[in-house]
C-alpha positions in Angstrom: 91.1 81.8 56.4 90.7 82.2 60.4 92.9 79.6 62.5 91.0 81.2 65.7 88.4 78.8 67.1 84.9 80.2 68.4 85.9 79.9 71.6 88.5 81.5 71.4 88.9 85.4 71.9 91.7 87.4 70.4 90.1 90.8 71.7 86.8 92.6 73.1 85.1 95.3 73.0 85.9 96.4 76.9 89.5 96.7 78.5 90.3 95.0 81.3 90.3 97.7 83.7 86.6 97.8 82.4 85.8 94.3 83.1 87.5 94.4 87.0 85.4 97.3 87.4 81.8 95.0 85.9 83.5 92.2 88.7 83.3 94.2 91.8 80.3 96.4 90.7 78.4 93.0 90.4 80.3 91.7 94.0 81.8 94.3 96.2 83.3 91.8 98.7 85.2 89.6 95.7 88.5 88.1 96.5 90.8 89.9 93.6 91.8 86.0 92.9 87.7 85.6 92.2 88.1 88.5 89.8 91.7 87.4 88.1 89.8 84.0 87.5 86.3 85.7 86.0 88.2 88.1 83.8 91.2 85.9 82.9 94.2 87.6 83.7 96.6 87.2 86.7 96.3 88.1 90.5 99.1 90.2 89.5 97.4 92.4 86.6 94.1 92.7 89.2 95.7 94.2 92.3 97.7 96.6 89.2 94.1 97.6 87.6 92.5 98.2 91.1 95.7 100.8 92.5 94.7 102.4 89.1 91.6 102.7 89.4 92.3 103.9 93.5 94.8 106.4 92.2 92.4 107.9 90.0 89.2 107.9 92.6 87.4 105.8 90.7 87.3 103.1 93.3 87.6 102.8 97.5 88.7 99.8 99.1 88.0 99.4 102.7 89.0 96.4 105.1 86.2 94.3 106.8 87.7 91.7 108.6 90.0 89.7 106.7 88.4 90.6 103.4 88.2 94.0 101.3 85.2 95.6 100.3 84.9 97.8 97.2 83.4 100.6 96.3 82.9 102.1 92.7 82.6 106.0 92.4 79.5 105.6 89.7 79.5 109.2 88.8 83.1 109.3 88.2 83.6 110.1 84.0 85.5 108.0 81.6 89.3 108.7 81.2 89.2 109.2 77.1 88.4 112.2 75.8 85.5 110.2 73.3 84.1 109.0 76.0 84.1 111.7 78.9 80.9 113.0 78.8 80.0 109.5 80.5 80.5 107.9 83.6 80.8 104.7 85.2 77.9 104.7 86.2 76.3 105.2 82.8 78.7 102.7 81.9 77.4 100.0 83.9 74.2 101.3 83.1 74.4 100.1 79.6 76.0 97.1 80.4 73.5 95.9 82.6 70.6 97.9 82.6 68.7 96.1 85.2 71.2 94.7 87.7 73.6 98.0 88.1 72.5 100.3 91.2 71.7 104.2 90.5 74.0 106.6 91.3 
C-alpha cells in the first residue's frame, strides 16, 4: 500500500525544463522567482534551466527596464530522438490548444 497522499506527486510526465517553458510561454514577463514558485523548484534551478534553453536557442532574453522579457522559439525541435519530429510549439499547442499562439 502506498504511503503517498493524493496531494504529493512523486513524479510528473513533463520535466522541469518543460514546466519552465510553459511558464515563460504563458507570461513572457514573469520573474524567475515567480517561475520557481509555480514550478516548485529553486530559483537557482530555474536560472540553470533558463541558461540551458538560451544556450540551445530555445529561448531569447531581452532586458526591458528592470525586468527580462522571454521569447520562445516555437519552431525548435524537441531534443530527444523520440520527439525530434515535434517542435516546442507543437508541444505547447498540444498541452494548451486554446492559449498557445502560432509560431
